[in-house]
CHARMM internal coordinates of N, CA and C (Angstrom, degrees):
IC EDIT
DIST 1 N 1 CA 1.4220
DIST 1 CA 1 C 1.5424
ANGL 1 N 1 CA 1 C 109.35
DIST 1 C 2 N 1.2649
ANGL 1 CA 1 C 2 N 118.30
DIHE 1 N 1 CA 1 C 2 N 135.50
DIST 2 N 2 CA 1.4229
ANGL 1 C 2 N 2 CA 121.50
DIHE 1 CA 1 C 2 N 2 CA -178.98
DIST 2 CA 2 C 1.4982
ANGL 2 N 2 CA 2 C 110.55
DIHE 1 C 2 N 2 CA 2 C -71.76
DIST 2 C 3 N 1.3304
ANGL 2 CA 2 C 3 N 115.84
DIHE 2 N 2 CA 2 C 3 N 138.54
DIST 3 N 3 CA 1.4874
ANGL 2 C 3 N 3 CA 119.16
DIHE 2 CA 2 C 3 N 3 CA -178.87
DIST 3 CA 3 C 1.5222
ANGL 3 N 3 CA 3 C 111.89
DIHE 2 C 3 N 3 CA 3 C -59.19
DIST 3 C 4 N 1.3868
ANGL 3 CA 3 C 4 N 116.83
DIHE 3 N 3 CA 3 C 4 N -35.30
DIST 4 N 4 CA 1.4621
ANGL 3 C 4 N 4 CA 117.64
DIHE 3 CA 3 C 4 N 4 CA -179.57
DIST 4 CA 4 C 1.5115
ANGL 4 N 4 CA 4 C 111.61
DIHE 3 C 4 N 4 CA 4 C -60.17
DIST 4 C 5 N 1.3156
ANGL 4 CA 4 C 5 N 116.67
DIHE 4 N 4 CA 4 C 5 N -33.07
DIST 5 N 5 CA 1.5169
ANGL 4 C 5 N 5 CA 119.42
DIHE 4 CA 4 C 5 N 5 CA -178.26
DIST 5 CA 5 C 1.5313
ANGL 5 N 5 CA 5 C 111.44
DIHE 4 C 5 N 5 CA 5 C -69.92
DIST 5 C 6 N 1.2641
ANGL 5 CA 5 C 6 N 118.88
DIHE 5 N 5 CA 5 C 6 N -23.99
DIST 6 N 6 CA 1.4679
ANGL 5 C 6 N 6 CA 120.01
DIHE 5 CA 5 C 6 N 6 CA -177.87
DIST 6 CA 6 C 1.4903
ANGL 6 N 6 CA 6 C 109.16
DIHE 5 C 6 N 6 CA 6 C -81.12
DIST 6 C 7 N 1.3388
ANGL 6 CA 6 C 7 N 119.71
DIHE 6 N 6 CA 6 C 7 N -16.61
DIST 7 N 7 CA 1.4823
ANGL 6 C 7 N 7 CA 117.52
DIHE 6 CA 6 C 7 N 7 CA -179.22
DIST 7 CA 7 C 1.4950
ANGL 7 N 7 CA 7 C 113.29
DIHE 6 C 7 N 7 CA 7 C -59.39
DIST 7 C 8 N 1.3180
ANGL 7 CA 7 C 8 N 120.42
DIHE 7 N 7 CA 7 C 8 N -26.91
DIST 8 N 8 CA 1.4586
ANGL 7 C 8 N 8 CA 118.42
DIHE 7 CA 7 C 8 N 8 CA 176.21
DIST 8 CA 8 C 1.4918
ANGL 8 N 8 CA 8 C 109.90
DIHE 7 C 8 N 8 CA 8 C -64.41
DIST 8 C 9 N 1.2655
ANGL 8 CA 8 C 9 N 121.02
DIHE 8 N 8 CA 8 C 9 N -34.50
DIST 9 N 9 CA 1.4260
ANGL 8 C 9 N 9 CA 126.61
DIHE 8 CA 8 C 9 N 9 CA 179.30
DIST 9 CA 9 C 1.5589
ANGL 9 N 9 CA 9 C 107.91
DIHE 8 C 9 N 9 CA 9 C -62.70
DIST 9 C 10 N 1.3078
ANGL 9 CA 9 C 10 N 118.12
DIHE 9 N 9 CA 9 C 10 N -47.35
DIST 10 N 10 CA 1.4138
ANGL 9 C 10 N 10 CA 124.24
DIHE 9 CA 9 C 10 N 10 CA 179.02
DIST 10 CA 10 C 1.5468
ANGL 10 N 10 CA 10 C 109.91
DIHE 9 C 10 N 10 CA 10 C -58.32
DIST 10 C 11 N 1.3393
ANGL 10 CA 10 C 11 N 115.32
DIHE 10 N 10 CA 10 C 11 N -45.02
DIST 11 N 11 CA 1.4318
ANGL 10 C 11 N 11 CA 121.49
DIHE 10 CA 10 C 11 N 11 CA -178.45
DIST 11 CA 11 C 1.5369
ANGL 11 N 11 CA 11 C 108.20
DIHE 10 C 11 N 11 CA 11 C -61.95
DIST 11 C 12 N 1.3063
ANGL 11 CA 11 C 12 N 113.79
DIHE 11 N 11 CA 11 C 12 N -51.87
DIST 12 N 12 CA 1.5059
ANGL 11 C 12 N 12 CA 118.03
DIHE 11 CA 11 C 12 N 12 CA -178.17
DIST 12 CA 12 C 1.5277
ANGL 12 N 12 CA 12 C 110.75
DIHE 11 C 12 N 12 CA 12 C -58.00
DIST 12 C 13 N 1.2893
ANGL 12 CA 12 C 13 N 117.69
DIHE 12 N 12 CA 12 C 13 N -42.72
DIST 13 N 13 CA 1.4720
ANGL 12 C 13 N 13 CA 123.62
DIHE 12 CA 12 C 13 N 13 CA 178.67
DIST 13 CA 13 C 1.4646
ANGL 13 N 13 CA 13 C 111.74
DIHE 12 C 13 N 13 CA 13 C -57.53
DIST 13 C 14 N 1.3388
ANGL 13 CA 13 C 14 N 114.59
DIHE 13 N 13 CA 13 C 14 N -50.17
DIST 14 N 14 CA 1.5014
ANGL 13 C 14 N 14 CA 121.10
DIHE 13 CA 13 C 14 N 14 CA 178.56
DIST 14 CA 14 C 1.5187
ANGL 14 N 14 CA 14 C 112.80
DIHE 13 C 14 N 14 CA 14 C -63.89
DIST 14 C 15 N 1.3377
ANGL 14 CA 14 C 15 N 118.44
DIHE 14 N 14 CA 14 C 15 N -38.43
DIST 15 N 15 CA 1.4427
ANGL 14 C 15 N 15 CA 121.81
DIHE 14 CA 14 C 15 N 15 CA -177.28
DIST 15 CA 15 C 1.5739
ANGL 15 N 15 CA 15 C 105.61
DIHE 14 C 15 N 15 CA 15 C -64.72
DIST 15 C 16 N 1.3375
ANGL 15 CA 15 C 16 N 118.93
DIHE 15 N 15 CA 15 C 16 N -39.79
DIST 16 N 16 CA 1.3926
ANGL 15 C 16 N 16 CA 121.10
DIHE 15 CA 15 C 16 N 16 CA -178.76
DIST 16 CA 16 C 1.4935
ANGL 16 N 16 CA 16 C 114.41
DIHE 15 C 16 N 16 CA 16 C -80.16
DIST 16 C 17 N 1.2953
ANGL 16 CA 16 C 17 N 116.34
DIHE 16 N 16 CA 16 C 17 N -5.07
DIST 17 N 17 CA 1.5007
ANGL 16 C 17 N 17 CA 122.79
DIHE 16 CA 16 C 17 N 17 CA 179.85
DIST 17 CA 17 C 1.4937
ANGL 17 N 17 CA 17 C 112.20
DIHE 16 C 17 N 17 CA 17 C 70.14
DIST 17 C 18 N 1.3320
ANGL 17 CA 17 C 18 N 117.78
DIHE 17 N 17 CA 17 C 18 N 31.30
DIST 18 N 18 CA 1.4306
ANGL 17 C 18 N 18 CA 124.26
DIHE 17 CA 17 C 18 N 18 CA 179.19
DIST 18 CA 18 C 1.4967
ANGL 18 N 18 CA 18 C 113.29
DIHE 17 C 18 N 18 CA 18 C -97.10
DIST 18 C 19 N 1.3020
ANGL 18 CA 18 C 19 N 118.19
DIHE 18 N 18 CA 18 C 19 N 145.14
DIST 19 N 19 CA 1.4834
ANGL 18 C 19 N 19 CA 123.99
DIHE 18 CA 18 C 19 N 19 CA 175.33
DIST 19 CA 19 C 1.4694
ANGL 19 N 19 CA 19 C 108.24
DIHE 18 C 19 N 19 CA 19 C -94.14
DIST 19 C 20 N 1.3466
ANGL 19 CA 19 C 20 N 115.91
DIHE 19 N 19 CA 19 C 20 N 159.85
DIST 20 N 20 CA 1.4530
ANGL 19 C 20 N 20 CA 118.12
DIHE 19 CA 19 C 20 N 20 CA 174.11
DIST 20 CA 20 C 1.4753
ANGL 20 N 20 CA 20 C 115.24
DIHE 19 C 20 N 20 CA 20 C -53.71
DIST 20 C 21 N 1.3394
ANGL 20 CA 20 C 21 N 117.00
DIHE 20 N 20 CA 20 C 21 N -36.41
DIST 21 N 21 CA 1.4626
ANGL 20 C 21 N 21 CA 123.66
DIHE 20 CA 20 C 21 N 21 CA 178.74
DIST 21 CA 21 C 1.5262
ANGL 21 N 21 CA 21 C 109.67
DIHE 20 C 21 N 21 CA 21 C -62.91
DIST 21 C 22 N 1.3213
ANGL 21 CA 21 C 22 N 118.02
DIHE 21 N 21 CA 21 C 22 N -38.35
DIST 22 N 22 CA 1.4102
ANGL 21 C 22 N 22 CA 121.77
DIHE 21 CA 21 C 22 N 22 CA 179.90
DIST 22 CA 22 C 1.5505
ANGL 22 N 22 CA 22 C 110.57
DIHE 21 C 22 N 22 CA 22 C -59.59
DIST 22 C 23 N 1.3760
ANGL 22 CA 22 C 23 N 112.50
DIHE 22 N 22 CA 22 C 23 N -44.61
DIST 23 N 23 CA 1.4828
ANGL 22 C 23 N 23 CA 116.87
DIHE 22 CA 22 C 23 N 23 CA -175.92
DIST 23 CA 23 C 1.5296
ANGL 23 N 23 CA 23 C 109.35
DIHE 22 C 23 N 23 CA 23 C -73.57
DIST 23 C 24 N 1.3108
ANGL 23 CA 23 C 24 N 118.47
DIHE 23 N 23 CA 23 C 24 N -39.37
DIST 24 N 24 CA 1.4790
ANGL 23 C 24 N 24 CA 120.97
DIHE 23 CA 23 C 24 N 24 CA -178.17
DIST 24 CA 24 C 1.5385
ANGL 24 N 24 CA 24 C 108.72
DIHE 23 C 24 N 24 CA 24 C -63.21
DIST 24 C 25 N 1.2872
ANGL 24 CA 24 C 25 N 118.45
DIHE 24 N 24 CA 24 C 25 N -36.78
DIST 25 N 25 CA 1.4558
ANGL 24 C 25 N 25 CA 123.48
DIHE 24 CA 24 C 25 N 25 CA 176.77
DIST 25 CA 25 C 1.5487
ANGL 25 N 25 CA 25 C 109.88
DIHE 24 C 25 N 25 CA 25 C -67.24
DIST 25 C 26 N 1.3265
ANGL 25 CA 25 C 26 N 115.33
DIHE 25 N 25 CA 25 C 26 N -43.78
DIST 26 N 26 CA 1.5080
ANGL 25 C 26 N 26 CA 119.12
DIHE 25 CA 25 C 26 N 26 CA 176.75
DIST 26 CA 26 C 1.4972
ANGL 26 N 26 CA 26 C 112.85
DIHE 25 C 26 N 26 CA 26 C -59.86
DIST 26 C 27 N 1.3705
ANGL 26 CA 26 C 27 N 116.10
DIHE 26 N 26 CA 26 C 27 N -38.34
DIST 27 N 27 CA 1.4328
ANGL 26 C 27 N 27 CA 119.92
DIHE 26 CA 26 C 27 N 27 CA -178.10
DIST 27 CA 27 C 1.5405
ANGL 27 N 27 CA 27 C 112.91
DIHE 26 C 27 N 27 CA 27 C -84.77
DIST 27 C 28 N 1.2769
ANGL 27 CA 27 C 28 N 112.95
DIHE 27 N 27 CA 27 C 28 N -13.05
DIST 28 N 28 CA 1.5045
ANGL 27 C 28 N 28 CA 119.66
DIHE 27 CA 27 C 28 N 28 CA -179.46
DIST 28 CA 28 C 1.5294
ANGL 28 N 28 CA 28 C 113.90
DIHE 27 C 28 N 28 CA 28 C 73.20
DIST 28 C 29 N 1.3694
ANGL 28 CA 28 C 29 N 114.96
DIHE 28 N 28 CA 28 C 29 N 36.61
DIST 29 N 29 CA 1.4613
ANGL 28 C 29 N 29 CA 122.10
DIHE 28 CA 28 C 29 N 29 CA -179.96
DIST 29 CA 29 C 1.4853
ANGL 29 N 29 CA 29 C 107.30
DIHE 28 C 29 N 29 CA 29 C -125.31
DIST 29 C 30 N 1.3505
ANGL 29 CA 29 C 30 N 113.23
DIHE 29 N 29 CA 29 C 30 N 163.63
DIST 30 N 30 CA 1.4390
ANGL 29 C 30 N 30 CA 120.21
DIHE 29 CA 29 C 30 N 30 CA -177.63
DIST 30 CA 30 C 1.6264
ANGL 30 N 30 CA 30 C 109.87
DIHE 29 C 30 N 30 CA 30 C -72.29
DIST 30 C 31 N 1.2528
ANGL 30 CA 30 C 31 N 117.60
DIHE 30 N 30 CA 30 C 31 N 145.81
DIST 31 N 31 CA 1.4774
ANGL 30 C 31 N 31 CA 121.78
DIHE 30 CA 30 C 31 N 31 CA -175.06
DIST 31 CA 31 C 1.5913
ANGL 31 N 31 CA 31 C 108.84
DIHE 30 C 31 N 31 CA 31 C -54.98
DIST 31 C 32 N 1.3187
ANGL 31 CA 31 C 32 N 117.19
DIHE 31 N 31 CA 31 C 32 N -44.25
DIST 32 N 32 CA 1.4543
ANGL 31 C 32 N 32 CA 119.05
DIHE 31 CA 31 C 32 N 32 CA 179.70
DIST 32 CA 32 C 1.4855
ANGL 32 N 32 CA 32 C 111.50
DIHE 31 C 32 N 32 CA 32 C -61.91
DIST 32 C 33 N 1.3392
ANGL 32 CA 32 C 33 N 119.09
DIHE 32 N 32 CA 32 C 33 N -40.55
DIST 33 N 33 CA 1.4408
ANGL 32 C 33 N 33 CA 121.85
DIHE 32 CA 32 C 33 N 33 CA -179.59
DIST 33 CA 33 C 1.5537
ANGL 33 N 33 CA 33 C 106.64
DIHE 32 C 33 N 33 CA 33 C -63.52
DIST 33 C 34 N 1.3286
ANGL 33 CA 33 C 34 N 119.05
DIHE 33 N 33 CA 33 C 34 N -44.38
DIST 34 N 34 CA 1.4034
ANGL 33 C 34 N 34 CA 119.71
DIHE 33 CA 33 C 34 N 34 CA -178.83
DIST 34 CA 34 C 1.5896
ANGL 34 N 34 CA 34 C 111.94
DIHE 33 C 34 N 34 CA 34 C -64.28
DIST 34 C 35 N 1.2866
ANGL 34 CA 34 C 35 N 116.43
DIHE 34 N 34 CA 34 C 35 N -38.77
DIST 35 N 35 CA 1.4142
ANGL 34 C 35 N 35 CA 122.46
DIHE 34 CA 34 C 35 N 35 CA 177.84
DIST 35 CA 35 C 1.5010
ANGL 35 N 35 CA 35 C 111.31
DIHE 34 C 35 N 35 CA 35 C -58.47
DIST 35 C 36 N 1.3785
ANGL 35 CA 35 C 36 N 114.14
DIHE 35 N 35 CA 35 C 36 N -47.46
DIST 36 N 36 CA 1.4577
ANGL 35 C 36 N 36 CA 118.51
DIHE 35 CA 35 C 36 N 36 CA 176.96
DIST 36 CA 36 C 1.5317
ANGL 36 N 36 CA 36 C 113.29
DIHE 35 C 36 N 36 CA 36 C -61.00
DIST 36 C 37 N 1.3166
ANGL 36 CA 36 C 37 N 115.48
DIHE 36 N 36 CA 36 C 37 N -34.42
DIST 37 N 37 CA 1.4925
ANGL 36 C 37 N 37 CA 118.93
DIHE 36 CA 36 C 37 N 37 CA 179.69
DIST 37 CA 37 C 1.5113
ANGL 37 N 37 CA 37 C 108.46
DIHE 36 C 37 N 37 CA 37 C -74.34
DIST 37 C 38 N 1.3189
ANGL 37 CA 37 C 38 N 119.80
DIHE 37 N 37 CA 37 C 38 N -42.32
DIST 38 N 38 CA 1.4516
ANGL 37 C 38 N 38 CA 121.53
DIHE 37 CA 37 C 38 N 38 CA -178.71
DIST 38 CA 38 C 1.5417
ANGL 38 N 38 CA 38 C 110.79
DIHE 37 C 38 N 38 CA 38 C -64.40
DIST 38 C 39 N 1.3197
ANGL 38 CA 38 C 39 N 115.88
DIHE 38 N 38 CA 38 C 39 N -33.51
DIST 39 N 39 CA 1.4821
ANGL 38 C 39 N 39 CA 122.31
DIHE 38 CA 38 C 39 N 39 CA -177.08
DIST 39 CA 39 C 1.5114
ANGL 39 N 39 CA 39 C 109.45
DIHE 38 C 39 N 39 CA 39 C -83.06
DIST 39 C 40 N 1.3798
ANGL 39 CA 39 C 40 N 119.80
DIHE 39 N 39 CA 39 C 40 N -3.67
DIST 40 N 40 CA 1.4069
ANGL 39 C 40 N 40 CA 121.78
DIHE 39 CA 39 C 40 N 40 CA 179.80
DIST 40 CA 40 C 1.5129
ANGL 40 N 40 CA 40 C 118.17
DIHE 39 C 40 N 40 CA 40 C 83.99
DIST 40 C 41 N 1.2869
ANGL 40 CA 40 C 41 N 116.57
DIHE 40 N 40 CA 40 C 41 N 7.38
DIST 41 N 41 CA 1.4258
ANGL 40 C 41 N 41 CA 119.86
DIHE 40 CA 40 C 41 N 41 CA 177.02
DIST 41 CA 41 C 1.5197
ANGL 41 N 41 CA 41 C 115.13
DIHE 40 C 41 N 41 CA 41 C -80.56
DIST 41 C 42 N 1.3271
ANGL 41 CA 41 C 42 N 116.31
DIHE 41 N 41 CA 41 C 42 N -20.92
DIST 42 N 42 CA 1.4428
ANGL 41 C 42 N 42 CA 122.66
DIHE 41 CA 41 C 42 N 42 CA 177.31
DIST 42 CA 42 C 1.5665
ANGL 42 N 42 CA 42 C 106.60
DIHE 41 C 42 N 42 CA 42 C -136.36
DIST 42 C 43 N 1.2715
ANGL 42 CA 42 C 43 N 116.29
DIHE 42 N 42 CA 42 C 43 N 157.41
DIST 43 N 43 CA 1.4543
ANGL 42 C 43 N 43 CA 120.91
DIHE 42 CA 42 C 43 N 43 CA -179.77
DIST 43 CA 43 C 1.5086
ANGL 43 N 43 CA 43 C 110.55
DIHE 42 C 43 N 43 CA 43 C -97.40
DIST 43 C 44 N 1.3778
ANGL 43 CA 43 C 44 N 112.53
DIHE 43 N 43 CA 43 C 44 N 148.66
DIST 44 N 44 CA 1.4443
ANGL 43 C 44 N 44 CA 118.21
DIHE 43 CA 43 C 44 N 44 CA 173.52
DIST 44 CA 44 C 1.5177
ANGL 44 N 44 CA 44 C 109.33
DIHE 43 C 44 N 44 CA 44 C -78.51
DIST 44 C 45 N 1.3241
ANGL 44 CA 44 C 45 N 115.41
DIHE 44 N 44 CA 44 C 45 N 147.66
DIST 45 N 45 CA 1.4405
ANGL 44 C 45 N 45 CA 118.90
DIHE 44 CA 44 C 45 N 45 CA 176.07
DIST 45 CA 45 C 1.5662
ANGL 45 N 45 CA 45 C 107.99
DIHE 44 C 45 N 45 CA 45 C -77.15
DIST 45 C 46 N 1.2962
ANGL 45 CA 45 C 46 N 119.18
DIHE 45 N 45 CA 45 C 46 N 161.36
DIST 46 N 46 CA 1.4912
ANGL 45 C 46 N 46 CA 121.43
DIHE 45 CA 45 C 46 N 46 CA 177.48
DIST 46 CA 46 C 1.4995
ANGL 46 N 46 CA 46 C 111.11
DIHE 45 C 46 N 46 CA 46 C -58.27
DIST 46 C 47 N 1.3066
ANGL 46 CA 46 C 47 N 120.18
DIHE 46 N 46 CA 46 C 47 N -37.64
DIST 47 N 47 CA 1.4682
ANGL 46 C 47 N 47 CA 120.63
DIHE 46 CA 46 C 47 N 47 CA -179.13
DIST 47 CA 47 C 1.5592
ANGL 47 N 47 CA 47 C 109.38
DIHE 46 C 47 N 47 CA 47 C -69.61
DIST 47 C 48 N 1.2839
ANGL 47 CA 47 C 48 N 116.23
DIHE 47 N 47 CA 47 C 48 N -38.83
DIST 48 N 48 CA 1.4940
ANGL 47 C 48 N 48 CA 120.08
DIHE 47 CA 47 C 48 N 48 CA 176.48
DIST 48 CA 48 C 1.4976
ANGL 48 N 48 CA 48 C 109.81
DIHE 47 C 48 N 48 CA 48 C -64.82
DIST 48 C 49 N 1.2861
ANGL 48 CA 48 C 49 N 118.04
DIHE 48 N 48 CA 48 C 49 N -45.89
DIST 49 N 49 CA 1.4403
ANGL 48 C 49 N 49 CA 122.70
DIHE 48 CA 48 C 49 N 49 CA 177.88
DIST 49 CA 49 C 1.5898
ANGL 49 N 49 CA 49 C 110.35
DIHE 48 C 49 N 49 CA 49 C -58.51
DIST 49 C 50 N 1.3051
ANGL 49 CA 49 C 50 N 116.32
DIHE 49 N 49 CA 49 C 50 N -38.25
DIST 50 N 50 CA 1.5280
ANGL 49 C 50 N 50 CA 120.44
DIHE 49 CA 49 C 50 N 50 CA 178.37
DIST 50 CA 50 C 1.5212
ANGL 50 N 50 CA 50 C 107.80
DIHE 49 C 50 N 50 CA 50 C -67.13
DIST 50 C 51 N 1.3130
ANGL 50 CA 50 C 51 N 117.13
DIHE 50 N 50 CA 50 C 51 N -46.71
DIST 51 N 51 CA 1.5060
ANGL 50 C 51 N 51 CA 119.48
DIHE 50 CA 50 C 51 N 51 CA -179.94
DIST 51 CA 51 C 1.5765
ANGL 51 N 51 CA 51 C 111.09
DIHE 50 C 51 N 51 CA 51 C -57.44
DIST 51 C 52 N 1.3633
ANGL 51 CA 51 C 52 N 114.13
DIHE 51 N 51 CA 51 C 52 N -39.71
DIST 52 N 52 CA 1.4757
ANGL 51 C 52 N 52 CA 118.19
DIHE 51 CA 51 C 52 N 52 CA -178.12
DIST 52 CA 52 C 1.5492
ANGL 52 N 52 CA 52 C 108.37
DIHE 51 C 52 N 52 CA 52 C -68.52
DIST 52 C 53 N 1.3857
ANGL 52 CA 52 C 53 N 115.86
DIHE 52 N 52 CA 52 C 53 N -40.31
DIST 53 N 53 CA 1.5147
ANGL 52 C 53 N 53 CA 114.76
DIHE 52 CA 52 C 53 N 53 CA 179.29
DIST 53 CA 53 C 1.4576
ANGL 53 N 53 CA 53 C 109.35
DIHE 52 C 53 N 53 CA 53 C -64.03
DIST 53 C 54 N 1.3698
ANGL 53 CA 53 C 54 N 119.80
DIHE 53 N 53 CA 53 C 54 N -37.39
DIST 54 N 54 CA 1.4260
ANGL 53 C 54 N 54 CA 118.45
DIHE 53 CA 53 C 54 N 54 CA -179.75
DIST 54 CA 54 C 1.5724
ANGL 54 N 54 CA 54 C 111.49
DIHE 53 C 54 N 54 CA 54 C -69.64
DIST 54 C 55 N 1.3180
ANGL 54 CA 54 C 55 N 117.50
DIHE 54 N 54 CA 54 C 55 N -38.54
DIST 55 N 55 CA 1.4234
ANGL 54 C 55 N 55 CA 119.76
DIHE 54 CA 54 C 55 N 55 CA 176.86
DIST 55 CA 55 C 1.5000
ANGL 55 N 55 CA 55 C 113.90
DIHE 54 C 55 N 55 CA 55 C -61.72
DIST 55 C 56 N 1.3394
ANGL 55 CA 55 C 56 N 117.19
DIHE 55 N 55 CA 55 C 56 N -38.50
DIST 56 N 56 CA 1.4535
ANGL 55 C 56 N 56 CA 119.31
DIHE 55 CA 55 C 56 N 56 CA -176.46
DIST 56 CA 56 C 1.5328
ANGL 56 N 56 CA 56 C 113.23
DIHE 55 C 56 N 56 CA 56 C -100.78
DIST 56 C 57 N 1.3291
ANGL 56 CA 56 C 57 N 114.11
DIHE 56 N 56 CA 56 C 57 N 2.58
DIST 57 N 57 CA 1.4809
ANGL 56 C 57 N 57 CA 119.76
DIHE 56 CA 56 C 57 N 57 CA 173.88
DIST 57 CA 57 C 1.5761
ANGL 57 N 57 CA 57 C 107.69
DIHE 56 C 57 N 57 CA 57 C 56.75
DIST 57 C 58 N 1.3349
ANGL 57 CA 57 C 58 N 116.08
DIHE 57 N 57 CA 57 C 58 N 48.69
DIST 58 N 58 CA 1.4430
ANGL 57 C 58 N 58 CA 118.52
DIHE 57 CA 57 C 58 N 58 CA 168.47
DIST 58 CA 58 C 1.5376
ANGL 58 N 58 CA 58 C 108.34
DIHE 57 C 58 N 58 CA 58 C -149.74
DIST 58 C 59 N 1.2449
ANGL 58 CA 58 C 59 N 115.94
DIHE 58 N 58 CA 58 C 59 N 179.01
DIST 59 N 59 CA 1.4628
ANGL 58 C 59 N 59 CA 119.28
DIHE 58 CA 58 C 59 N 59 CA -173.54
DIST 59 CA 59 C 1.5443
ANGL 59 N 59 CA 59 C 111.01
DIHE 58 C 59 N 59 CA 59 C -82.26
DIST 59 C 60 N 1.2845
ANGL 59 CA 59 C 60 N 115.82
DIHE 59 N 59 CA 59 C 60 N 163.24
DIST 60 N 60 CA 1.4344
ANGL 59 C 60 N 60 CA 118.95
DIHE 59 CA 59 C 60 N 60 CA 172.91
DIST 60 CA 60 C 1.5066
ANGL 60 N 60 CA 60 C 113.43
DIHE 59 C 60 N 60 CA 60 C -62.50
DIST 60 C 61 N 1.3369
ANGL 60 CA 60 C 61 N 114.88
DIHE 60 N 60 CA 60 C 61 N -38.76
DIST 61 N 61 CA 1.4544
ANGL 60 C 61 N 61 CA 121.05
DIHE 60 CA 60 C 61 N 61 CA 176.88
DIST 61 CA 61 C 1.4975
ANGL 61 N 61 CA 61 C 111.63
DIHE 60 C 61 N 61 CA 61 C -56.72
DIST 61 C 62 N 1.3746
ANGL 61 CA 61 C 62 N 115.51
DIHE 61 N 61 CA 61 C 62 N -43.88
DIST 62 N 62 CA 1.4788
ANGL 61 C 62 N 62 CA 118.05
DIHE 61 CA 61 C 62 N 62 CA -174.97
DIST 62 CA 62 C 1.4778
ANGL 62 N 62 CA 62 C 110.18
DIHE 61 C 62 N 62 CA 62 C -68.83
DIST 62 C 63 N 1.3315
ANGL 62 CA 62 C 63 N 118.03
DIHE 62 N 62 CA 62 C 63 N -28.80
DIST 63 N 63 CA 1.4440
ANGL 62 C 63 N 63 CA 122.22
DIHE 62 CA 62 C 63 N 63 CA 179.94
DIST 63 CA 63 C 1.5025
ANGL 63 N 63 CA 63 C 112.45
DIHE 62 C 63 N 63 CA 63 C -72.72
DIST 63 C 64 N 1.3744
ANGL 63 CA 63 C 64 N 113.92
DIHE 63 N 63 CA 63 C 64 N -50.98
DIST 64 N 64 CA 1.4157
ANGL 63 C 64 N 64 CA 123.81
DIHE 63 CA 63 C 64 N 64 CA -164.44
DIST 64 CA 64 C 1.5334
ANGL 64 N 64 CA 64 C 115.83
DIHE 63 C 64 N 64 CA 64 C -104.58
DIST 64 C 65 N 1.3239
ANGL 64 CA 64 C 65 N 116.55
DIHE 64 N 64 CA 64 C 65 N -25.04
DIST 65 N 65 CA 1.4885
ANGL 64 C 65 N 65 CA 119.41
DIHE 64 CA 64 C 65 N 65 CA -167.03
DIST 65 CA 65 C 1.5580
ANGL 65 N 65 CA 65 C 111.64
DIHE 64 C 65 N 65 CA 65 C -122.77
DIST 65 C 66 N 1.2573
ANGL 65 CA 65 C 66 N 122.22
DIHE 65 N 65 CA 65 C 66 N -15.33
DIST 66 N 66 CA 1.4785
ANGL 65 C 66 N 66 CA 122.25
DIHE 65 CA 65 C 66 N 66 CA -174.55
DIST 66 CA 66 C 1.4789
ANGL 66 N 66 CA 66 C 109.51
DIHE 65 C 66 N 66 CA 66 C -110.34
DIST 66 C 67 N 1.3153
ANGL 66 CA 66 C 67 N 120.13
DIHE 66 N 66 CA 66 C 67 N 99.19
DIST 67 N 67 CA 1.4378
ANGL 66 C 67 N 67 CA 125.23
DIHE 66 CA 66 C 67 N 67 CA -175.84
DIST 67 CA 67 C 1.5005
ANGL 67 N 67 CA 67 C 108.95
DIHE 66 C 67 N 67 CA 67 C -84.21
DIST 67 C 68 N 1.2615
ANGL 67 CA 67 C 68 N 123.70
DIHE 67 N 67 CA 67 C 68 N 3.74
DIST 68 N 68 CA 1.4845
ANGL 67 C 68 N 68 CA 123.41
DIHE 67 CA 67 C 68 N 68 CA 174.63
DIST 68 CA 68 C 1.5367
ANGL 68 N 68 CA 68 C 111.60
DIHE 67 C 68 N 68 CA 68 C -95.77
DIST 68 C 69 N 1.3706
ANGL 68 CA 68 C 69 N 115.57
DIHE 68 N 68 CA 68 C 69 N -22.90
DIST 69 N 69 CA 1.5073
ANGL 68 C 69 N 69 CA 119.23
DIHE 68 CA 68 C 69 N 69 CA -171.62
DIST 69 CA 69 C 1.5573
ANGL 69 N 69 CA 69 C 111.27
DIHE 68 C 69 N 69 CA 69 C -55.48
DIST 69 C 70 N 1.2587
ANGL 69 CA 69 C 70 N 117.50
DIHE 69 N 69 CA 69 C 70 N -46.42
DIST 70 N 70 CA 1.4164
ANGL 69 C 70 N 70 CA 118.88
DIHE 69 CA 69 C 70 N 70 CA -173.37
DIST 70 CA 70 C 1.5266
ANGL 70 N 70 CA 70 C 113.30
DIHE 69 C 70 N 70 CA 70 C -111.36
DIST 70 C 71 N 1.3048
ANGL 70 CA 70 C 71 N 116.50
DIHE 70 N 70 CA 70 C 71 N 17.11
DIST 71 N 71 CA 1.4747
ANGL 70 C 71 N 71 CA 120.62
DIHE 70 CA 70 C 71 N 71 CA -176.77
DIST 71 CA 71 C 1.5253
ANGL 71 N 71 CA 71 C 111.68
DIHE 70 C 71 N 71 CA 71 C -55.74
DIST 71 C 72 N 1.3022
ANGL 71 CA 71 C 72 N 119.56
DIHE 71 N 71 CA 71 C 72 N -34.77
DIST 72 N 72 CA 1.3978
ANGL 71 C 72 N 72 CA 122.33
DIHE 71 CA 71 C 72 N 72 CA -179.00
DIST 72 CA 72 C 1.5434
ANGL 72 N 72 CA 72 C 112.83
DIHE 71 C 72 N 72 CA 72 C -63.40
DIST 72 C 73 N 1.3171
ANGL 72 CA 72 C 73 N 117.15
DIHE 72 N 72 CA 72 C 73 N -22.90
DIST 73 N 73 CA 1.4449
ANGL 72 C 73 N 73 CA 123.95
DIHE 72 CA 72 C 73 N 73 CA 178.39
DIST 73 CA 73 C 1.5315
ANGL 73 N 73 CA 73 C 116.25
DIHE 72 C 73 N 73 CA 73 C -87.11
DIST 73 C 74 N 1.3414
ANGL 73 CA 73 C 74 N 116.01
DIHE 73 N 73 CA 73 C 74 N -3.56
DIST 74 N 74 CA 1.4429
ANGL 73 C 74 N 74 CA 119.28
DIHE 73 CA 73 C 74 N 74 CA -175.40
DIST 74 CA 74 C 1.4765
ANGL 74 N 74 CA 74 C 111.28
DIHE 73 C 74 N 74 CA 74 C -104.52
END
COOR INIT
IC SEED 1 N 1 CA 1 C
IC BUILD
């Protein structure tokens, strides 16, 4: 996954006032694993992507594939 695509996730997390630890706990994964995924070094599983879309009330595409969605926030 391209690191640019993960930026939407960082923006969403910051808008919600959540820390990386909050999301790693929500997903049930280690903080370091989440950090690697958020930084684009590892990919999220489909089930993790679905959980994130539920948490942020948006589609998986908006989080990971649409770099125009949150452009106004960057």
